[in-house]
A tleap script that builds the chain and sets N, CA, C and O, in Angstrom:
source leaprc.protein.ff14SB
mol = sequence {
  NMET ALA GLU TYR SER ILE ASP CYS LYS GLY
  GLU ALA CYS PRO VAL PRO LEU LEU ASN THR
  GLU ARG LYS LEU ASP GLU LEU ASP LYS GLY
  ASP THR LEU ILE VAL THR VAL ASP HIE THR
  CYS ALA ILE LYS ASN ILE PRO GLU TRP SER
  ARG LEU HIE GLY HIE ASN VAL GLU THR ILE
  GLU ILE GLY THR GLY VAL TRP ALA ILE VAL
  ILE VAL CLYS
}
set mol.1.N position { -0.007 -17.075 6.979 }
set mol.1.CA position { 0.173 -15.819 6.291 }
set mol.1.C position { -0.910 -15.671 5.223 }
set mol.1.O position { -1.130 -16.563 4.404 }
set mol.2.N position { -1.561 -14.545 5.257 }
set mol.2.CA position { -2.669 -14.305 4.336 }
set mol.2.C position { -2.363 -13.097 3.462 }
set mol.2.O position { -1.457 -12.312 3.744 }
set mol.3.N position { -3.141 -12.972 2.399 }
set mol.3.CA position { -2.977 -11.849 1.481 }
set mol.3.C position { -4.286 -11.068 1.431 }
set mol.3.O position { -5.370 -11.640 1.317 }
set mol.4.N position { -4.155 -9.754 1.520 }
set mol.4.CA position { -5.301 -8.856 1.504 }
set mol.4.C position { -5.041 -7.774 0.466 }
set mol.4.O position { -3.899 -7.544 0.066 }
set mol.5.N position { -6.105 -7.113 0.034 }
set mol.5.CA position { -5.915 -6.014 -0.910 }
set mol.5.C position { -6.927 -4.915 -0.631 }
set mol.5.O position { -8.035 -5.165 -0.155 }
set mol.6.N position { -6.516 -3.697 -0.942 }
set mol.6.CA position { -7.422 -2.554 -0.887 }
set mol.6.C position { -7.240 -1.753 -2.171 }
set mol.6.O position { -6.130 -1.612 -2.684 }
set mol.7.N position { -8.339 -1.239 -2.671 }
set mol.7.CA position { -8.344 -0.462 -3.907 }
set mol.7.C position { -8.485 1.009 -3.548 }
set mol.7.O position { -9.530 1.449 -3.067 }
set mol.8.N position { -7.414 1.761 -3.788 }
set mol.8.CA position { -7.424 3.190 -3.476 }
set mol.8.C position { -7.381 4.035 -4.746 }
set mol.8.O position { -7.028 5.213 -4.699 }
set mol.9.N position { -7.737 3.437 -5.872 }
set mol.9.CA position { -7.748 4.203 -7.110 }
set mol.9.C position { -8.792 5.313 -7.001 }
set mol.9.O position { -9.875 5.116 -6.449 }
set mol.10.N position { -8.446 6.476 -7.535 }
set mol.10.CA position { -9.353 7.613 -7.503 }
set mol.10.C position { -9.278 8.423 -6.221 }
set mol.10.O position { -9.979 9.425 -6.078 }
set mol.11.N position { -8.437 8.000 -5.290 }
set mol.11.CA position { -8.307 8.715 -4.017 }
set mol.11.C position { -6.965 9.439 -3.969 }
set mol.11.O position { -5.931 8.870 -4.319 }
set mol.12.N position { -6.991 10.688 -3.537 }
set mol.12.CA position { -5.776 11.488 -3.420 }
set mol.12.C position { -5.231 11.394 -2.001 }
set mol.12.O position { -5.971 11.141 -1.050 }
set mol.13.N position { -3.939 11.600 -1.878 }
set mol.13.CA position { -3.309 11.593 -0.556 }
set mol.13.C position { -3.949 12.683 0.302 }
set mol.13.O position { -4.295 13.756 -0.193 }
set mol.14.N position { -4.097 12.395 1.574 }
set mol.14.CA position { -3.538 11.292 2.355 }
set mol.14.C position { -4.451 10.074 2.482 }
set mol.14.O position { -4.128 9.155 3.234 }
set mol.15.N position { -5.568 10.035 1.778 }
set mol.15.CA position { -6.539 8.950 1.948 }
set mol.15.C position { -5.927 7.562 1.715 }
set mol.15.O position { -6.129 6.682 2.551 }
set mol.16.N position { -5.187 7.322 0.616 }
set mol.16.CA position { -4.602 5.984 0.440 }
set mol.16.C position { -3.663 5.580 1.588 }
set mol.16.O position { -3.655 4.423 2.009 }
set mol.17.N position { -2.886 6.525 2.079 }
set mol.17.CA position { -1.976 6.222 3.190 }
set mol.17.C position { -2.761 5.898 4.453 }
set mol.17.O position { -2.429 4.944 5.156 }
set mol.18.N position { -3.788 6.670 4.750 }
set mol.18.CA position { -4.596 6.415 5.943 }
set mol.18.C position { -5.296 5.057 5.848 }
set mol.18.O position { -5.361 4.323 6.834 }
set mol.19.N position { -5.817 4.724 4.670 }
set mol.19.CA position { -6.456 3.421 4.481 }
set mol.19.C position { -5.450 2.282 4.644 }
set mol.19.O position { -5.769 1.236 5.209 }
set mol.20.N position { -4.230 2.499 4.140 }
set mol.20.CA position { -3.163 1.503 4.284 }
set mol.20.C position { -2.813 1.292 5.749 }
set mol.20.O position { -2.696 0.154 6.204 }
set mol.21.N position { -2.645 2.383 6.489 }
set mol.21.CA position { -2.325 2.287 7.916 }
set mol.21.C position { -3.394 1.514 8.667 }
set mol.21.O position { -3.077 0.626 9.459 }
set mol.22.N position { -4.669 1.845 8.426 }
set mol.22.CA position { -5.774 1.178 9.116 }
set mol.22.C position { -5.794 -0.317 8.821 }
set mol.22.O position { -5.968 -1.133 9.726 }
set mol.23.N position { -5.615 -0.668 7.557 }
set mol.23.CA position { -5.670 -2.086 7.179 }
set mol.23.C position { -4.490 -2.851 7.764 }
set mol.23.O position { -4.659 -3.966 8.257 }
set mol.24.N position { -3.289 -2.261 7.712 }
set mol.24.CA position { -2.110 -2.944 8.270 }
set mol.24.C position { -2.263 -3.191 9.765 }
set mol.24.O position { -1.752 -4.187 10.278 }
set mol.25.N position { -2.960 -2.298 10.475 }
set mol.25.CA position { -3.192 -2.503 11.908 }
set mol.25.C position { -3.978 -3.774 12.175 }
set mol.25.O position { -3.839 -4.373 13.241 }
set mol.26.N position { -4.812 -4.200 11.212 }
set mol.26.CA position { -5.641 -5.391 11.374 }
set mol.26.C position { -4.889 -6.685 11.048 }
set mol.26.O position { -5.329 -7.771 11.427 }
set mol.27.N position { -3.757 -6.571 10.347 }
set mol.27.CA position { -3.061 -7.757 9.847 }
set mol.27.C position { -2.046 -8.295 10.838 }
set mol.27.O position { -1.588 -7.586 11.734 }
set mol.28.N position { -1.704 -9.567 10.658 }
set mol.28.CA position { -0.684 -10.223 11.470 }
set mol.28.C position { 0.673 -10.117 10.788 }
set mol.28.O position { 0.760 -9.908 9.578 }
set mol.29.N position { 1.729 -10.264 11.578 }
set mol.29.CA position { 3.078 -10.266 11.022 }
set mol.29.C position { 3.180 -11.380 9.983 }
set mol.29.O position { 2.752 -12.508 10.227 }
set mol.30.N position { 3.750 -11.054 8.823 }
set mol.30.CA position { 3.884 -12.017 7.742 }
set mol.30.C position { 2.783 -11.912 6.697 }
set mol.30.O position { 2.924 -12.436 5.592 }
set mol.31.N position { 1.676 -11.234 7.040 }
set mol.31.CA position { 0.602 -11.036 6.065 }
set mol.31.C position { 1.040 -10.046 4.991 }
set mol.31.O position { 1.918 -9.214 5.216 }
set mol.32.N position { 0.414 -10.149 3.823 }
set mol.32.CA position { 0.716 -9.269 2.701 }
set mol.32.C position { -0.494 -8.398 2.399 }
set mol.32.O position { -1.628 -8.875 2.370 }
set mol.33.N position { -0.236 -7.112 2.173 }
set mol.33.CA position { -1.279 -6.177 1.769 }
set mol.33.C position { -0.898 -5.602 0.417 }
set mol.33.O position { 0.208 -5.092 0.236 }
set mol.34.N position { -1.831 -5.687 -0.538 }
set mol.34.CA position { -1.620 -5.098 -1.862 }
set mol.34.C position { -2.536 -3.887 -1.980 }
set mol.34.O position { -3.760 -4.005 -1.911 }
set mol.35.N position { -1.923 -2.726 -2.159 }
set mol.35.CA position { -2.662 -1.469 -2.262 }
set mol.35.C position { -2.589 -1.015 -3.717 }
set mol.35.O position { -1.499 -0.794 -4.245 }
set mol.36.N position { -3.737 -0.876 -4.359 }
set mol.36.CA position { -3.786 -0.419 -5.744 }
set mol.36.C position { -4.068 1.079 -5.746 }
set mol.36.O position { -5.050 1.538 -5.162 }
set mol.37.N position { -3.188 1.841 -6.414 }
set mol.37.CA position { -3.309 3.306 -6.431 }
set mol.37.C position { -3.102 3.847 -7.837 }
set mol.37.O position { -2.502 3.192 -8.690 }
set mol.38.N position { -3.608 5.051 -8.061 }
set mol.38.CA position { -3.376 5.732 -9.332 }
set mol.38.C position { -2.982 7.189 -9.115 }
set mol.38.O position { -3.063 8.011 -10.028 }
set mol.39.N position { -2.558 7.494 -7.900 }
set mol.39.CA position { -2.144 8.854 -7.550 }
set mol.39.C position { -0.648 8.822 -7.265 }
set mol.39.O position { -0.198 8.096 -6.378 }
set mol.40.N position { 0.118 9.600 -8.008 }
set mol.40.CA position { 1.582 9.525 -7.901 }
set mol.40.C position { 2.104 9.843 -6.504 }
set mol.40.O position { 3.143 9.318 -6.103 }
set mol.41.N position { 1.419 10.671 -5.777 }
set mol.41.CA position { 1.839 10.984 -4.402 }
set mol.41.C position { 1.827 9.712 -3.545 }
set mol.41.O position { 2.700 9.518 -2.700 }
set mol.42.N position { 0.842 8.862 -3.769 }
set mol.42.CA position { 0.705 7.632 -2.972 }
set mol.42.C position { 1.846 6.657 -3.232 }
set mol.42.O position { 2.259 5.941 -2.320 }
set mol.43.N position { 2.368 6.615 -4.471 }
set mol.43.CA position { 3.449 5.659 -4.742 }
set mol.43.C position { 4.762 6.103 -4.116 }
set mol.43.O position { 5.730 5.343 -4.095 }
set mol.44.N position { 4.800 7.324 -3.609 }
set mol.44.CA position { 5.967 7.792 -2.856 }
set mol.44.C position { 5.712 7.645 -1.355 }
set mol.44.O position { 6.549 7.109 -0.628 }
set mol.45.N position { 4.556 8.121 -0.897 }
set mol.45.CA position { 4.277 8.184 0.542 }
set mol.45.C position { 4.053 6.823 1.187 }
set mol.45.O position { 4.565 6.569 2.277 }
set mol.46.N position { 3.303 5.950 0.539 }
set mol.46.CA position { 3.000 4.649 1.160 }
set mol.46.C position { 4.257 3.799 1.327 }
set mol.46.O position { 4.470 3.257 2.412 }
set mol.47.N position { 5.106 3.656 0.292 }
set mol.47.CA position { 6.343 2.887 0.515 }
set mol.47.C position { 7.268 3.508 1.567 }
set mol.47.O position { 7.859 2.783 2.367 }
set mol.48.N position { 7.400 4.837 1.578 }
set mol.48.CA position { 8.248 5.485 2.592 }
set mol.48.C position { 7.729 5.191 3.994 }
set mol.48.O position { 8.499 4.814 4.877 }
set mol.49.N position { 6.424 5.361 4.200 }
set mol.49.CA position { 5.829 5.111 5.505 }
set mol.49.C position { 6.018 3.648 5.894 }
set mol.49.O position { 6.363 3.339 7.035 }
set mol.50.N position { 5.789 2.750 4.934 }
set mol.50.CA position { 5.893 1.317 5.207 }
set mol.50.C position { 7.300 0.931 5.639 }
set mol.50.O position { 7.476 0.169 6.590 }
set mol.51.N position { 8.295 1.454 4.946 }
set mol.51.CA position { 9.689 1.138 5.303 }
set mol.51.C position { 10.040 1.695 6.679 }
set mol.51.O position { 10.731 1.041 7.461 }
set mol.52.N position { 9.565 2.898 6.972 }
set mol.52.CA position { 9.825 3.498 8.293 }
set mol.52.C position { 9.243 2.651 9.420 }
set mol.52.O position { 9.753 2.676 10.540 }
set mol.53.N position { 8.184 1.903 9.132 }
set mol.53.CA position { 7.546 1.068 10.137 }
set mol.53.C position { 7.992 -0.396 10.057 }
set mol.53.O position { 7.369 -1.274 10.654 }
set mol.54.N position { 9.073 -0.651 9.314 }
set mol.54.CA position { 9.698 -1.969 9.303 }
set mol.54.C position { 9.091 -2.995 8.375 }
set mol.54.O position { 9.377 -4.186 8.498 }
set mol.55.N position { 8.252 -2.551 7.441 }
set mol.55.CA position { 7.626 -3.486 6.512 }
set mol.55.C position { 8.447 -3.584 5.227 }
set mol.55.O position { 9.109 -2.624 4.832 }
set mol.56.N position { 8.399 -4.742 4.584 }
set mol.56.CA position { 9.005 -4.907 3.264 }
set mol.56.C position { 8.001 -4.409 2.244 }
set mol.56.O position { 6.808 -4.692 2.355 }
set mol.57.N position { 8.475 -3.669 1.247 }
set mol.57.CA position { 7.551 -3.082 0.280 }
set mol.57.C position { 8.138 -3.092 -1.121 }
set mol.57.O position { 9.342 -2.919 -1.310 }
set mol.58.N position { 7.268 -3.295 -2.096 }
set mol.58.CA position { 7.656 -3.261 -3.504 }
set mol.58.C position { 6.528 -2.582 -4.273 }
set mol.58.O position { 5.351 -2.841 -4.020 }
set mol.59.N position { 6.894 -1.710 -5.217 }
set mol.59.CA position { 5.911 -1.026 -6.046 }
set mol.59.C position { 6.024 -1.545 -7.472 }
set mol.59.O position { 7.111 -1.581 -8.049 }
set mol.60.N position { 4.884 -1.947 -8.033 }
set mol.60.CA position { 4.849 -2.532 -9.377 }
set mol.60.C position { 3.822 -1.766 -10.206 }
set mol.60.O position { 2.676 -1.607 -9.787 }
set mol.61.N position { 4.233 -1.291 -11.385 }
set mol.61.CA position { 3.267 -0.646 -12.271 }
set mol.61.C position { 2.480 -1.749 -12.973 }
set mol.61.O position { 3.047 -2.574 -13.689 }
set mol.62.N position { 1.173 -1.749 -12.759 }
set mol.62.CA position { 0.332 -2.821 -13.303 }
set mol.62.C position { -0.500 -2.356 -14.487 }
set mol.62.O position { -1.216 -3.148 -15.100 }
set mol.63.N position { -0.406 -1.091 -14.801 }
set mol.63.CA position { -1.123 -0.519 -15.931 }
set mol.63.C position { -0.672 0.914 -16.108 }
set mol.63.O position { 0.088 1.433 -15.291 }
set mol.64.N position { -1.126 1.548 -17.151 }
set mol.64.CA position { -0.743 2.937 -17.369 }
set mol.64.C position { -1.301 3.793 -16.243 }
set mol.64.O position { -2.513 3.977 -16.125 }
set mol.65.N position { -0.393 4.318 -15.411 }
set mol.65.CA position { -0.797 5.176 -14.303 }
set mol.65.C position { -1.439 4.454 -13.143 }
set mol.65.O position { -2.081 5.085 -12.303 }
set mol.66.N position { -1.279 3.131 -13.075 }
set mol.66.CA position { -1.838 2.350 -11.966 }
set mol.66.C position { -0.732 1.472 -11.387 }
set mol.66.O position { -0.020 0.784 -12.119 }
set mol.67.N position { -0.601 1.506 -10.070 }
set mol.67.CA position { 0.455 0.760 -9.395 }
set mol.67.C position { -0.127 -0.129 -8.304 }
set mol.67.O position { -1.161 0.178 -7.711 }
set mol.68.N position { 0.560 -1.231 -8.056 }
set mol.68.CA position { 0.272 -2.094 -6.921 }
set mol.68.C position { 1.443 -1.945 -5.955 }
set mol.68.O position { 2.597 -2.179 -6.314 }
set mol.69.N position { 1.127 -1.556 -4.737 }
set mol.69.CA position { 2.141 -1.466 -3.692 }
set mol.69.C position { 1.967 -2.695 -2.822 }
set mol.69.O position { 0.949 -2.862 -2.151 }
set mol.70.N position { 2.988 -3.562 -2.844 }
set mol.70.CA position { 2.921 -4.837 -2.126 }
set mol.70.C position { 3.705 -4.676 -0.824 }
set mol.70.O position { 4.912 -4.433 -0.832 }
set mol.71.N position { 2.997 -4.818 0.281 }
set mol.71.CA position { 3.588 -4.610 1.602 }
set mol.71.C position { 3.495 -5.915 2.386 }
set mol.71.O position { 2.413 -6.488 2.522 }
set mol.72.N position { 4.627 -6.381 2.901 }
set mol.72.CA position { 4.637 -7.548 3.776 }
set mol.72.C position { 4.891 -7.041 5.179 }
set mol.72.O position { 5.934 -6.456 5.471 }
set mol.73.N position { 3.902 -7.280 6.054 }
set mol.73.CA position { 3.995 -6.782 7.424 }
set mol.73.C position { 4.999 -7.592 8.228 }
set mol.73.O position { 5.211 -7.316 9.409 }
savepdb mol mol.pdb
quit
């Protein structure tokens, strides 16, 4: 199991979600993807999409207006 990260700060939806989908397609089951975002739409859409696709997800505020979305595939 490996850990990967993508930085989507400064990007508005749907770009962070599309980048998340593409990266998760490359990962193996059990891998973790950390998506860093600063767009409030992304902290709603990425976790919803992730849960719908059977992934475990947690959102953590890591700074003022910056969140880490931790997804375990």
